[in-house]
N, C-alpha and C positions, 0 to 999 in steps of 0.2 A: 588446249586451254587458251583463253584469251589473254590479252595484255594485263599485266598486274598494275594496280594503281601505285603512284609514287607517294611515298610517305614523307610528309613535310612537318618538321618540328620547329617550334619557336620557343625562346627561353626568356625568363625574367632576368633582370640585371643581377639577381642573387644566384643565378645558375640553375634555378628550378625550372622545370618544364612549364611553359605557359599553355600551349596547345599542340595537338597533333592532328594533322589533316591528311586524308588519303584522296588523291586527285587522279582522275583518269579522263583524258580527253577534255581537260579544262573544267571539269565539274567534280564535286565530291562524290566518291563512289567506293563502296567496299561490300563484298558479298558475304563475308563471314565475320562480321564484327563492326563496331562503330566506326564511322568515317570521319567523325570529328570528336575530339576529346578536349575538354578544358579543365585547367587546374587553377586554384587560387595561388596567390603570391607565396603562401606558406606551404604549398604542395598538396592541399586538399583537393580531392576530385569534386568538381562543381557541375559538370555536364558531360553527357554522352549522347551522340546523335547518330542514328543509322541513316545512310543515304544510298539510293540506287539510281544511277544516272542523274544525279543532282537533286532528286526528290526524296523527301522524307518517306521512308518505306521499310517495313519489316513484316514478313509473313507470319511469324510465330513468336510474338512478344512485343513489348513496347519498343517504339522507334526512337523515343527520347526519354532520358532520365535527367532530372534536375535534382542536385544534391544540396543539402544544407547541414553543415556541421557533421559531415560523415554519414548522414542518413538520407534516404530517398525522400525528397520533398514532393516531387511530382513525376508521374510517368504517363506517357502519351503514346497511343497506338495510331500509326499512320499506314495507309495503303495508297501508293501512287500520289503522295503529296497531300492527301486529305485525311483528317481525323476520321477513323473508321474502325469499328469492331463489331462483329456479328453477335448480337444477343448478350453482349457484356459491355460494361462501361469502357469507353475509349480514353477518358481523361480521369485520372485519380490523383488527388492531392492529399497529403498526410500532415497531421499535426506533429509537433516535435516529439511527442511520446510514441509515434508510430501508428496511432489510430487514424482512420480515414477521416478527412475533413470534408472533401467533396468527391462525388462520383457523377460523371456525366456520360450519357450514351450519345454516340455520334454515328451517323450513317452517311458515308461519302461527303464528309465535311460539314454536315448540318446536325444540330441537336435533334434527335429523333428517337421516338419509341412509341409503338402503337399501343394505345389503351392502357399504358402504365407510365409512372413517372420516369422522366428522362434525366432528371438531375436531383441529387440528394446532398444535403448539408448536415454535418454532425458536429457536436461539441467534442471536447477532448476526452470525455468519458464514453463516447459512442452514442449519446442520446441524439435523436433526430431533431433537427432545428428547422429544416425546410425541405419540401418536395415541390418539383415543378414538372409540368407536362409539356412536352414539345412534340410537334409533328412537322417534319420537313423544314426545320429551322426556326419555327415560330411557336409561341405559346398557344396551346390548343387543347381543349378537353370538352367534349360534348356531354359528359356525364357528371360534371361537377366543377369545382374550382381548378384553375390551371396552375395556381401557385398557392401553397399553404405554408405559413410560418408558425412555429410552435415555441412556447416559452420553456424554461428549464423543467417545468412540471409536466410537460406534454400537452398543455392546453393550447388550442388554436388562438393566436393573437392577430393573425392577418391572413386574408385570402383575396384572391382576385380571380376573375373569370374572363377567358378569352376563347374566341372561335377564329381559327386561322389568323392569329396574331392581332386581332382586334378586340378591344374591351367589349364584352357583350354579356348581358344577363337580362332576360325579360321578366324574371320572377323576383328580383330583388337587387341589392347593390352589386355592381360589378367589381367594386373594391370595398373591403371592410377592414378597418384597423381598430383593435381594441386596446384599452389601457390594461395594466396588470390586474386590476380588480374586475375585469370583464366588461366594463362599460365602454360605450363607443367613443373612440378618439376621432375618427372621421369615416365618412362613407362617400362613395361616388357611384352614381347611376349612369349607365351607358348602354347604348344599343348600336350594334354594327360599327363600333369604333368612335361613336359620337356621344358626347354628354347629352343625356335625354331622360326626362321624367315628366309624365303627364300631369300628375297631381302631387305637387310638393317639390322641395328643393332637390336638385340633382347632386349637389356637393354640400357637405356640411362638416365642419371641423370644430373641435372643442379644445379649450385650454386645459392645462393640468388641473385647474381648480373646478373643472367641469362646466364652466361658463362657455357659451358659444363664442368661437373665434371668428368664423365667417360662414355665410350662407350664400349659395349660388343656385340660380334657376336656369335651366336650359331646355330647349326644345330642338331636337334634331341638330345638335351641335352649336346652336347659336344661343347667346344669352337672351332670355325671354321671360317676362312676367307682366301680364296686363293688369294685375291687381296691386302692384307695388314695386319696390326695388327688385332688380334682377340679381343684384349682388349687395350684400351687407357685411361690412367688416366692423368688429366690435373691439373696444378696449377690454382688458381683462377684468375691469370693474363692472362690466355689463353694459356700459354706455356705447352708443353707436359712434363709430369713428368715421365711416365713409359709406355712402350709398351710390350705386350706379343704377340707372334706369335704361333698360334696353328692351326692345320688342323685335323679335325675329332677327336677332343678332346686330341690330343697329340702334344707336342711341336715339332717344325720343326727341321730338321737336315741339311745336305748338305751344310756345311760351312757357314750357316747363323745364326745370333743370334736369340734365341727364347725369349730373355729378354733384354731390353735396358732401362736404367734409365737416366734421365737428371736433371741438376740443374735448379733452378728457372729462371736462365738467359738463358736457352736453351742449355747449354753446356752438352755434353755427359759425364756421370759419370761412367757408368758400362755397360758391355755387358756380356751375358752368352750364351755359345754354348753347345749344346748336342754333337756336333761332329765338329771338325775343323782340316782339313788336316790329317784325320785318327785318331786324338786324341779325346778321349771322355771327356765331361764335363770340359769345360774351362770357367773361370771367368776372365774377363779383366776389370780393372778400369782405369780411366783417370784423368790426371791433367786438370786444366782449360784451359791450352794452347793447349789441344788436344793430348799431348803426353801420352804414356802409363805409368801408375803409378805402376801397378802390374798385373802379370799373375799368375793364380792358375790353375794347371792341376790336375784333380782328376782322379787317376788311380786305378783300382781295378781288380786284377787278381791274379793268384796263385804265381806270381813272384814279382811284384812291387805293392806297395800300396801308394796312394796319401794322401794329395795333394803334388804336387811339386810346389813350390812358387818361383817366380822371381820378385824382386823389382827393380824399376828404379828411378832415380832422374828426375827432370824436364827437364834435357838436353837429356833425353832418354838414359842415361848410366846405365848399370846394377850395382846395389849396393849390392845385396845379392841374392844368390840362395839357396833354402832349399829343401831337399829331405826327404822322409820317405822310409826307407828300411825295409820291413817286420814289419811295425808299429813303427819303431824307427826313430826319427828325426835326421838328420845329416846335419849340417850347413856348415861344412868345405868340400870343393870340393875334396881335396886330400884324406881325410878320406873316403868320399863316394866312390871314385873310388877304393881305397884300399879294402874296404869292398866288393865291387862288385867282384873284382878279386879273393877274397877268396872263393867265391861261384860260381863254374863253371856253375851251372844251370842258373845263372843270366847273364852270359856274352852275350848270344844270345839276351836276352831281352834288355840289355843295348845297344847293337849295333842297334837293331831294333827300340827301342823307343827313347833313348836319342840322339844317333848320327845321326839318320835319320829323326826323326820327329820334334825335336826342331830346332829353327832357327839357322842360321850360327853364329850369334853373341853369342848365348848361348854356342855353341860348342867351339868357341874361348875362351870363359870365362873358360870353364871347363879344357881345355888342355893347356892353356898358362903357 
């Protein structure tokens, strides 16, 4: 016979046993019983773990038991440190009433079961709530949904499709979630792990009142719609809240806004441009009467740095112009021009950018 492991016991301050460990050659080890045992302060058993040469391991039975209020809460099967059990679930969790809550199949540490569900979820009465298919550790099913959720009546309320861990369904949504009445709550189209749909929105979600919450269009993973917004977010009253315009995953240019936001009353609040009349990165906000409230011009090159900000009152009159020159804010127009004139390398940029690209009303404001 080999050496016997040393039994080490620790105690709570009330004298009750806290834990028992069996140690051999510096690691937890015991051949015929749990190598580590834990108790609560009041003496209730809370954990038993089998170890062989420091690894979680037991040939014929669970290697770990987790207890709650005197009942087994979870039992886990390990071989050589990995969750594993041949043709049976390796992880089982129980409800307080003793009925199974979860069962999961593992093969050498990975969720796995060929052509059958690898994970099950049940309610306290034993009704099935969820099944999931795993292959080699990832969601996978070539013959249908990889995950299905059921309501308390047994009707399907959610399903998704995966191939080798990637969202994938060429014949319909890769994710579908239903309201209790069976109407669609949201759907997602995806191919090979990327959001994708040729003719129609790739993602769509509804509010509880059945109005659309948002719509998203994708091609091959990138936001894309050549016929309108690639993303539309709605208020629950049905009015548009926000629009994004993207083609092939990039926001549009060509003097058109790539972002527009609206108030709950439908009035435009803000527009953002990547490029507008040759100027890059413009942010425009609006008053409720439709007049411009503020323009912000974001400039970034070796001469001028943004943003340049122009504020308006509700009568569309300019109230303030702010510049940044080499990272320094300058609010006074005379001081700005004075600083520009001190640096000859900026004169050309001033003429090119300020005097040519900004609107005539701004030019008048600067030179009056």
